[in-house]
C-alpha positions as a Markdown table, in Angstrom:
| # | Residue | x | y | z |
|---|---|---|---|---|
| 1 | Unk | 68.9 | 17.6 | 58.3 |
| 2 | Unk | 70.4 | 14.6 | 60.0 |
| 3 | Unk | 71.8 | 11.8 | 57.8 |
| 4 | Unk | 69.6 | 9.5 | 60.0 |
| 5 | Unk | 66.4 | 11.4 | 60.4 |
| 6 | Unk | 63.3 | 10.6 | 62.4 |
| 7 | Unk | 60.7 | 9.8 | 59.7 |
| 8 | Unk | 56.9 | 9.8 | 60.2 |
| 9 | Unk | 54.8 | 8.2 | 57.6 |
| 10 | Unk | 51.0 | 8.7 | 57.9 |
| 11 | Unk | 49.2 | 5.8 | 56.3 |
| 12 | Unk | 52.5 | 4.1 | 56.7 |
| 13 | Unk | 51.2 | 0.5 | 56.8 |
| 14 | Unk | 49.5 | 0.9 | 53.4 |
| 15 | Unk | 50.7 | -0.1 | 49.9 |
| 16 | Unk | 53.1 | 2.8 | 49.3 |
| 17 | Unk | 54.1 | 3.0 | 53.0 |
| 18 | Unk | 55.3 | -0.6 | 53.1 |
| 19 | Unk | 57.3 | -0.2 | 49.8 |
| 20 | Unk | 59.0 | 3.0 | 51.2 |
| 21 | Unk | 59.8 | 1.3 | 54.5 |
| 22 | Unk | 61.5 | -1.5 | 52.7 |
| 23 | Unk | 63.8 | 0.9 | 51.0 |
| 24 | Unk | 64.4 | 3.5 | 53.6 |
| 25 | Unk | 63.5 | 2.4 | 57.2 |
| 26 | Unk | 67.0 | 1.1 | 57.9 |
| 27 | Unk | 68.5 | 4.5 | 57.0 |
| 28 | Unk | 66.3 | 6.4 | 59.5 |
| 29 | Unk | 67.0 | 6.8 | 63.2 |
| 30 | Unk | 63.3 | 6.1 | 63.7 |
| 31 | Unk | 60.7 | 5.2 | 61.1 |
| 32 | Unk | 57.2 | 5.5 | 62.5 |
| 33 | Unk | 54.2 | 4.3 | 60.5 |
| 34 | Unk | 51.0 | 6.0 | 61.8 |
| 35 | Unk | 48.0 | 4.1 | 60.5 |
| 36 | Unk | 44.5 | 3.2 | 61.5 |
| 37 | Unk | 44.6 | -0.2 | 59.8 |
| 38 | Unk | 41.3 | 0.5 | 58.1 |
| 39 | Unk | 39.5 | -2.9 | 57.4 |
| 40 | Unk | 38.8 | -1.8 | 53.8 |
| 41 | Unk | 42.5 | -2.1 | 53.3 |
| 42 | Unk | 43.8 | -4.3 | 56.1 |
| 43 | Unk | 41.7 | -7.4 | 56.5 |
| 44 | Unk | 41.9 | -8.5 | 60.1 |
| 45 | Unk | 43.5 | -5.2 | 61.1 |
| 46 | Unk | 46.9 | -6.8 | 61.7 |
| 47 | Unk | 50.3 | -5.5 | 61.1 |
| 48 | Unk | 51.1 | -6.1 | 57.5 |
| 49 | Unk | 53.8 | -8.7 | 56.8 |
| 50 | Unk | 55.2 | -6.4 | 54.2 |
| 51 | Unk | 55.9 | -3.6 | 56.7 |
| 52 | Unk | 59.6 | -3.7 | 57.4 |
| 53 | Unk | 60.5 | -4.9 | 60.9 |
| 54 | Unk | 62.6 | -1.8 | 61.5 |
| 55 | Unk | 59.4 | 0.3 | 61.1 |
| 56 | Unk | 57.5 | 1.1 | 64.3 |
| 57 | Unk | 53.7 | 0.8 | 63.9 |
| 58 | Unk | 51.5 | 3.2 | 65.8 |
| 59 | Unk | 47.9 | 2.5 | 65.4 |
| 60 | Unk | 45.9 | 5.8 | 65.3 |
| 61 | Unk | 43.5 | 8.0 | 63.4 |
| 62 | Unk | 44.9 | 11.1 | 61.7 |
| 63 | Unk | 41.6 | 12.9 | 62.4 |
| 64 | Unk | 42.0 | 12.5 | 66.2 |
| 65 | Unk | 43.8 | 15.3 | 67.9 |
| 66 | Unk | 44.4 | 13.2 | 71.1 |
| 67 | Unk | 46.1 | 10.5 | 69.2 |
| 68 | Unk | 48.3 | 13.0 | 67.5 |
| 69 | Unk | 49.3 | 14.5 | 70.8 |
| 70 | Unk | 50.2 | 11.0 | 72.2 |
| 71 | Unk | 52.3 | 10.3 | 69.1 |
| 72 | Unk | 54.2 | 13.5 | 69.3 |
| 73 | Unk | 54.9 | 13.3 | 73.1 |
| 74 | Unk | 58.0 | 11.3 | 72.6 |
| 75 | Unk | 58.7 | 11.6 | 68.9 |
| 76 | Unk | 59.9 | 14.6 | 66.9 |
| 77 | Unk | 59.9 | 13.8 | 63.1 |
| 78 | Unk | 62.4 | 15.5 | 60.9 |
| 79 | Unk | 60.6 | 14.3 | 57.8 |
| 80 | Unk | 56.9 | 13.7 | 57.3 |
| 81 | Unk | 55.6 | 11.6 | 54.5 |
| 82 | Unk | 51.9 | 12.2 | 54.3 |
| 83 | Unk | 50.2 | 9.2 | 52.7 |
| 84 | Unk | 47.1 | 8.8 | 54.8 |
| 85 | Unk | 44.0 | 9.3 | 52.6 |
| 86 | Unk | 40.7 | 7.9 | 51.4 |
| 87 | Unk | 41.3 | 7.2 | 47.8 |
| 88 | Unk | 38.0 | 5.9 | 46.2 |
| 89 | Unk | 37.1 | 8.2 | 43.3 |
| 90 | Unk | 33.7 | 6.7 | 42.8 |
| 91 | Unk | 33.2 | 6.1 | 46.5 |
| 92 | Unk | 33.9 | 9.7 | 47.3 |
| 93 | Unk | 30.7 | 10.8 | 45.5 |
| 94 | Unk | 28.6 | 9.0 | 48.1 |
| 95 | Unk | 31.0 | 9.2 | 51.0 |
| 96 | Unk | 32.1 | 12.8 | 50.7 |
| 97 | Unk | 32.2 | 13.4 | 54.4 |
| 98 | Unk | 34.5 | 10.4 | 55.0 |
| 99 | Unk | 36.9 | 11.6 | 52.3 |
| 100 | Unk | 36.8 | 15.2 | 53.5 |
| 101 | Unk | 37.5 | 14.1 | 57.1 |
| 102 | Unk | 40.5 | 11.9 | 56.4 |
| 103 | Unk | 42.0 | 13.9 | 53.6 |
| 104 | Unk | 41.3 | 17.5 | 54.7 |
| 105 | Unk | 40.6 | 17.4 | 58.4 |
| 106 | Unk | 43.3 | 14.7 | 58.8 |
| 107 | Unk | 45.8 | 17.1 | 57.3 |
| 108 | Unk | 44.8 | 20.1 | 59.4 |
| 109 | Unk | 44.8 | 17.9 | 62.5 |
| 110 | Unk | 48.4 | 17.0 | 61.8 |
| 111 | Unk | 49.4 | 20.6 | 61.3 |
| 112 | Unk | 47.7 | 21.7 | 64.5 |
| 113 | Unk | 49.3 | 18.9 | 66.4 |
| 114 | Unk | 52.7 | 20.1 | 65.4 |
| 115 | Unk | 51.8 | 23.5 | 66.7 |
| 116 | Unk | 50.7 | 22.2 | 70.0 |
| 117 | Unk | 53.9 | 20.1 | 70.3 |
| 118 | Unk | 56.0 | 23.1 | 69.5 |
| 119 | Unk | 57.7 | 21.2 | 66.7 |
| 120 | Unk | 58.2 | 21.9 | 63.0 |
| 121 | Unk | 59.6 | 19.2 | 60.7 |
| 122 | Unk | 62.1 | 20.2 | 58.1 |
| 123 | Unk | 60.5 | 18.4 | 55.2 |
| 124 | Unk | 57.0 | 17.3 | 54.3 |
| 125 | Unk | 56.3 | 15.0 | 51.4 |
| 126 | Unk | 52.7 | 14.7 | 50.2 |
| 127 | Unk | 51.4 | 11.9 | 48.1 |
| 128 | Unk | 48.8 | 13.8 | 46.0 |
| 129 | Unk | 47.0 | 12.5 | 42.9 |
| 130 | Unk | 46.5 | 12.9 | 39.2 |
| 131 | Unk | 42.8 | 13.4 | 40.2 |
| 132 | Unk | 43.6 | 17.0 | 41.0 |
| 133 | Unk | 43.7 | 17.7 | 37.2 |
| 134 | Unk | 40.3 | 16.3 | 36.4 |
| 135 | Unk | 40.1 | 16.1 | 32.6 |
| 136 | Unk | 43.1 | 18.4 | 32.3 |
| 137 | Unk | 43.5 | 20.3 | 29.0 |
| 138 | Unk | 42.4 | 19.2 | 25.5 |
| 139 | Unk | 43.4 | 20.6 | 22.1 |
| 140 | Unk | 40.8 | 21.4 | 19.4 |
| 141 | Unk | 41.6 | 20.7 | 15.7 |
| 142 | Unk | 42.3 | 24.4 | 15.2 |
| 143 | Unk | 45.1 | 24.1 | 17.8 |
| 144 | Unk | 43.4 | 26.0 | 20.6 |
| 145 | Unk | 43.5 | 24.6 | 24.1 |
| 146 | Unk | 40.6 | 24.4 | 26.5 |
| 147 | Unk | 39.7 | 22.8 | 29.8 |
| 148 | Unk | 36.5 | 20.8 | 29.3 |
| 149 | Unk | 35.6 | 20.3 | 32.9 |
| 150 | Unk | 33.5 | 17.4 | 34.0 |
| 151 | Unk | 31.5 | 15.2 | 31.7 |
| 152 | Unk | 27.8 | 15.5 | 32.7 |
| 153 | Unk | 25.7 | 12.5 | 33.6 |
| 154 | Unk | 23.5 | 13.2 | 30.6 |
| 155 | Unk | 26.6 | 13.2 | 28.3 |
| 156 | Unk | 27.7 | 9.8 | 29.7 |
| 157 | Unk | 24.2 | 8.4 | 29.6 |
| 158 | Unk | 24.1 | 9.2 | 25.9 |
| 159 | Unk | 27.4 | 7.4 | 25.3 |
| 160 | Unk | 29.2 | 10.6 | 24.4 |
| 161 | Unk | 32.5 | 9.6 | 25.9 |
| 162 | Unk | 34.9 | 12.1 | 24.5 |
| 163 | Unk | 34.7 | 15.9 | 23.9 |
| 164 | Unk | 33.9 | 16.7 | 20.3 |
| 165 | Unk | 36.7 | 17.8 | 17.9 |
| 166 | Unk | 39.3 | 17.6 | 20.6 |
| 167 | Unk | 42.4 | 15.5 | 21.7 |
| 168 | Unk | 43.5 | 15.1 | 25.3 |
| 169 | Unk | 46.9 | 16.3 | 26.4 |
| 170 | Unk | 49.0 | 14.8 | 29.1 |
| 171 | Unk | 49.1 | 16.7 | 32.3 |
| 172 | Unk | 52.1 | 18.6 | 33.5 |
| 173 | Unk | 52.3 | 20.3 | 36.9 |
| 174 | Unk | 53.9 | 23.5 | 35.6 |
| 175 | Unk | 51.4 | 23.9 | 32.8 |
| 176 | Unk | 48.1 | 22.1 | 33.5 |
| 177 | Unk | 45.7 | 24.0 | 35.9 |
| 178 | Unk | 44.1 | 21.7 | 38.5 |
| 179 | Unk | 40.3 | 21.2 | 38.0 |
| 180 | Unk | 39.2 | 18.1 | 39.9 |
| 181 | Unk | 36.0 | 16.4 | 38.8 |
| 182 | Unk | 35.6 | 14.1 | 41.8 |
| 183 | Unk | 35.2 | 14.7 | 45.5 |
| 184 | Unk | 38.3 | 12.7 | 46.0 |
| 185 | Unk | 40.3 | 14.9 | 43.6 |
| 186 | Unk | 39.0 | 18.1 | 45.3 |
| 187 | Unk | 40.1 | 16.8 | 48.7 |
| 188 | Unk | 43.6 | 16.0 | 47.4 |
| 189 | Unk | 43.9 | 19.5 | 45.9 |
| 190 | Unk | 42.8 | 20.9 | 49.3 |
| 191 | Unk | 45.6 | 18.9 | 50.9 |
| 192 | Unk | 48.1 | 20.5 | 48.6 |
| 193 | Unk | 46.9 | 24.0 | 49.3 |
| 194 | Unk | 46.8 | 23.4 | 53.1 |
| 195 | Unk | 50.3 | 22.0 | 53.3 |
| 196 | Unk | 51.8 | 24.7 | 51.0 |
| 197 | Unk | 50.2 | 27.5 | 52.9 |
| 198 | Unk | 51.3 | 26.1 | 56.3 |
| 199 | Unk | 54.8 | 25.2 | 55.1 |
| 200 | Unk | 55.3 | 28.6 | 53.5 |
| 201 | Unk | 54.6 | 30.3 | 56.9 |
| 202 | Unk | 57.1 | 27.9 | 58.7 |
| 203 | Unk | 59.9 | 27.7 | 56.1 |
| 204 | Unk | 59.3 | 24.0 | 55.6 |
| 205 | Unk | 60.3 | 22.3 | 52.4 |
| 206 | Unk | 57.2 | 20.7 | 50.9 |
| 207 | Unk | 57.4 | 18.2 | 48.0 |
| 208 | Unk | 54.2 | 17.3 | 46.4 |
| 209 | Unk | 54.0 | 14.1 | 44.2 |
| 210 | Unk | 51.0 | 13.9 | 41.9 |
| 211 | Unk | 50.8 | 10.2 | 41.4 |
| 212 | Unk | 49.2 | 8.6 | 38.4 |
| 213 | Unk | 47.6 | 5.1 | 38.7 |
| 214 | Unk | 49.9 | 3.2 | 41.0 |
| 215 | Unk | 49.8 | -0.6 | 41.0 |
| 216 | Unk | 52.0 | -3.6 | 41.7 |
| 217 | Unk | 53.0 | -6.3 | 44.3 |
| 218 | Unk | 51.7 | -5.5 | 47.7 |
| 219 | Unk | 48.4 | -3.9 | 46.6 |
| 220 | Unk | 45.4 | -4.9 | 48.6 |
| 221 | Unk | 43.5 | -7.8 | 47.1 |
| 222 | Unk | 40.5 | -7.2 | 49.4 |
| 223 | Unk | 39.8 | -3.5 | 48.7 |
| 224 | Unk | 37.4 | -3.1 | 45.8 |
| 225 | Unk | 38.6 | 0.4 | 45.4 |
| 226 | Unk | 42.3 | -0.5 | 45.3 |
| 227 | Unk | 42.7 | -0.1 | 41.5 |
| 228 | Unk | 41.8 | -1.7 | 38.2 |
| 229 | Unk | 45.0 | -3.6 | 37.6 |
| 230 | Unk | 44.5 | -5.7 | 40.7 |
| 231 | Unk | 40.8 | -6.1 | 40.1 |
| 232 | Unk | 41.3 | -7.1 | 36.4 |
| 233 | Unk | 44.0 | -9.5 | 37.5 |
| 234 | Unk | 41.8 | -11.3 | 40.0 |
| 235 | Unk | 39.0 | -11.6 | 37.5 |
| 236 | Unk | 41.3 | -13.1 | 34.8 |
| 237 | Unk | 42.8 | -15.5 | 37.3 |
| 238 | Unk | 39.3 | -16.9 | 38.0 |
| 239 | Unk | 38.8 | -17.4 | 34.2 |
| 240 | Unk | 36.3 | -14.5 | 34.0 |
| 241 | Unk | 35.9 | -12.1 | 31.1 |
| 242 | Unk | 37.0 | -8.6 | 32.3 |
| 243 | Unk | 34.2 | -6.0 | 32.0 |
| 244 | Unk | 35.1 | -2.7 | 30.4 |
| 245 | Unk | 33.4 | 0.6 | 31.1 |
| 246 | Unk | 32.4 | 3.1 | 28.4 |
| 247 | Unk | 33.9 | 1.9 | 25.1 |
| 248 | Unk | 37.1 | 0.6 | 26.6 |
| 249 | Unk | 39.1 | 3.5 | 25.3 |
| 250 | Unk | 39.6 | 5.3 | 28.7 |
| 251 | Unk | 43.3 | 5.9 | 29.2 |
| 252 | Unk | 45.5 | 5.9 | 32.2 |
| 253 | Unk | 49.2 | 6.1 | 33.0 |
| 254 | Unk | 50.0 | 3.0 | 35.1 |
| 255 | Unk | 53.1 | 3.3 | 37.2 |
| 256 | Unk | 54.6 | 0.4 | 39.1 |
| 257 | Unk | 54.9 | 0.8 | 42.9 |
| 258 | Unk | 58.7 | 0.2 | 42.7 |
| 259 | Unk | 59.1 | 3.3 | 40.5 |
| 260 | Unk | 56.8 | 5.4 | 42.8 |
| 261 | Unk | 58.7 | 4.3 | 46.0 |
| 262 | Unk | 62.0 | 5.1 | 44.3 |
| 263 | Unk | 60.8 | 8.6 | 43.4 |
| 264 | Unk | 59.7 | 9.4 | 46.9 |
| 265 | Unk | 62.8 | 7.9 | 48.5 |
| 266 | Unk | 65.0 | 10.0 | 46.2 |
| 267 | Unk | 64.1 | 13.2 | 48.0 |
| 268 | Unk | 64.3 | 12.0 | 51.6 |
| 269 | Unk | 68.0 | 12.7 | 52.2 |
| 270 | Unk | 68.4 | 15.7 | 49.9 |
| 271 | Unk | 69.1 | 19.1 | 51.3 |
| 272 | Unk | 68.0 | 20.5 | 48.0 |
| 273 | Unk | 64.7 | 18.6 | 47.8 |
| 274 | Unk | 62.4 | 20.1 | 45.2 |
| 275 | Unk | 59.4 | 22.0 | 46.3 |
| 276 | Unk | 56.0 | 22.2 | 44.6 |
| 277 | Unk | 54.2 | 19.5 | 42.6 |
| 278 | Unk | 55.9 | 16.9 | 40.5 |
| 279 | Unk | 54.1 | 14.3 | 38.3 |
| 280 | Unk | 55.0 | 10.7 | 38.9 |
| 281 | Unk | 54.0 | 8.3 | 36.1 |
| 282 | Unk | 55.6 | 6.6 | 33.1 |
| 283 | Unk | 54.6 | 9.2 | 30.6 |
| 284 | Unk | 52.7 | 6.5 | 28.6 |
| 285 | Unk | 48.9 | 6.5 | 28.2 |
| 286 | Unk | 47.4 | 3.0 | 28.0 |
| 287 | Unk | 43.7 | 2.2 | 27.2 |
| 288 | Unk | 41.8 | 0.2 | 29.7 |
| 289 | Unk | 41.0 | -2.2 | 26.8 |
| 290 | Unk | 44.7 | -2.8 | 26.1 |
| 291 | Unk | 45.4 | -3.3 | 29.8 |
| 292 | Unk | 42.6 | -5.8 | 30.2 |
| 293 | Unk | 43.6 | -7.7 | 27.1 |
| 294 | Unk | 47.2 | -8.2 | 28.2 |
| 295 | Unk | 46.1 | -9.4 | 31.6 |
| 296 | Unk | 43.5 | -11.8 | 30.1 |
| 297 | Unk | 46.1 | -13.2 | 27.7 |
| 298 | Unk | 48.6 | -13.7 | 30.6 |
| 299 | Unk | 46.0 | -16.0 | 32.4 |
| 300 | Unk | 44.4 | -17.5 | 29.3 |
| 301 | Unk | 41.1 | -15.9 | 30.3 |
| 302 | Unk | 38.3 | -15.0 | 27.9 |
| 303 | Unk | 38.6 | -11.8 | 26.0 |
| 304 | Unk | 37.4 | -8.6 | 27.8 |
| 305 | Unk | 33.9 | -7.4 | 27.0 |
| 306 | Unk | 32.3 | -3.9 | 26.7 |
| 307 | Unk | 29.5 | -3.1 | 29.2 |
| 308 | Unk | 28.7 | 0.5 | 28.2 |
| 309 | Unk | 28.5 | 1.3 | 31.9 |
| 310 | Unk | 30.2 | 4.4 | 33.3 |
| 311 | Unk | 31.0 | 6.1 | 36.5 |
| 312 | Unk | 29.9 | 9.7 | 37.2 |
| 313 | Unk | 32.9 | 11.9 | 38.0 |
| 314 | Unk | 35.4 | 9.7 | 36.2 |
| 315 | Unk | 37.8 | 11.2 | 33.8 |
| 316 | Unk | 38.2 | 10.0 | 30.2 |
| 317 | Unk | 41.9 | 10.4 | 29.8 |
| 318 | Unk | 44.7 | 10.7 | 32.4 |
| 319 | Unk | 48.4 | 10.7 | 31.7 |
| 320 | Unk | 51.3 | 13.0 | 32.4 |
| 321 | Unk | 54.6 | 14.3 | 31.1 |
| 322 | Unk | 57.5 | 13.3 | 33.4 |
| 323 | Unk | 60.5 | 15.2 | 31.9 |
| 324 | Unk | 60.4 | 18.0 | 34.5 |
| 325 | Unk | 60.3 | 15.3 | 37.3 |
| 326 | Unk | 63.1 | 13.4 | 35.8 |
| 327 | Unk | 65.2 | 16.5 | 35.7 |
| 328 | Unk | 64.3 | 17.6 | 39.2 |
| 329 | Unk | 64.9 | 14.2 | 40.8 |
| 330 | Unk | 67.4 | 12.5 | 38.6 |
| 331 | Unk | 64.8 | 9.7 | 38.5 |
| 332 | Unk | 63.2 | 7.8 | 35.7 |
| 333 | Unk | 60.7 | 4.9 | 35.7 |
| 334 | Unk | 62.4 | 1.6 | 35.2 |
| 335 | Unk | 59.4 | -0.6 | 34.4 |
| 336 | Unk | 57.1 | -0.6 | 31.5 |
| 337 | Unk | 53.5 | -1.9 | 31.8 |
| 338 | Unk | 54.3 | -5.4 | 30.4 |
| 339 | Unk | 57.0 | -6.0 | 33.1 |
| 340 | Unk | 54.9 | -4.5 | 35.8 |
| 341 | Unk | 51.8 | -6.5 | 35.1 |
| 342 | Unk | 53.8 | -9.7 | 35.0 |
| 343 | Unk | 55.4 | -8.9 | 38.4 |
| 344 | Unk | 51.9 | -8.3 | 39.8 |
| 345 | Unk | 50.6 | -11.6 | 38.5 |
| 346 | Unk | 53.5 | -13.5 | 39.9 |
| 347 | Unk | 53.1 | -11.9 | 43.3 |
| 348 | Unk | 49.4 | -12.6 | 43.4 |
| 349 | Unk | 50.1 | -16.3 | 42.5 |
| 350 | Unk | 52.5 | -16.4 | 45.5 |
| 351 | Unk | 50.2 | -14.8 | 48.1 |
| 352 | Unk | 47.0 | -16.3 | 46.8 |
| 353 | Unk | 47.8 | -19.6 | 45.2 |
| 354 | Unk | 44.9 | -21.2 | 43.3 |
């Protein structure tokens, strides 16, 4: 691969795409961000200020074959970073077609377009999701492992948040079987399968990153599905008490955008880029209650409060083991949650001063 490759980033004007362009666009011969500037993410549908000037923005829909053909008429990407996706876990239950179109059909449309153009990139990087694991695996008190599957509506309505006599285990790509419990998670797993099948037939290196909960400076402040760290931060800044679902003991692995972008960037110029899925997180599980409390204290807001509400299809616990990823990439997260949350608050204060 050229030391200055042509790089195509689908969804390249989004949160992760902008962070990557800041780190890598100057090292590419051409860096093309292909993005539809969806109004749920991009208020006003304007080029984001955070997108590096070196990046070329092509406005287009990944599900539209004609727009793919126009893009590839004069551009031959050596590396493809596939970020374009609909990401709302709860939203996917009522907008399954939208998620299926963008995540699944958008992926197949890209692959078909390469076929029509007679071009095969050398490396494809997919931003997948921890949602492919669903609840992952749990361990009973007798030491046996099991995959509990999805919590039913009746179980959640009864306030039975956990699985009886069991402890959740962190996910690990080489050990935890995928078992998505949301439409969103199912479409992300489909993306993985589609790309791996296509890449295997074309001898294309494919790196799959299963991202945990990504947050940080640059995250959309207008998208209600953007993530709870941003949502909690805005509530606390307004002096409101943060509402907590279930009993507040839901756990997530929150990873700062800087660490995610560094992980993805680390494979872009490697001839030995690892194939297959890799987990990207901090390896630390944090309860929603602890997260909310730290954000509330930062802003001097009232203490968070329990609501008892729940979301169908949501998982109880999600975290990962990152040792295999650290070994494969020579990468490790640099920021803990305290530092990351502080960086986000400071950024919000700059872009949205009170």
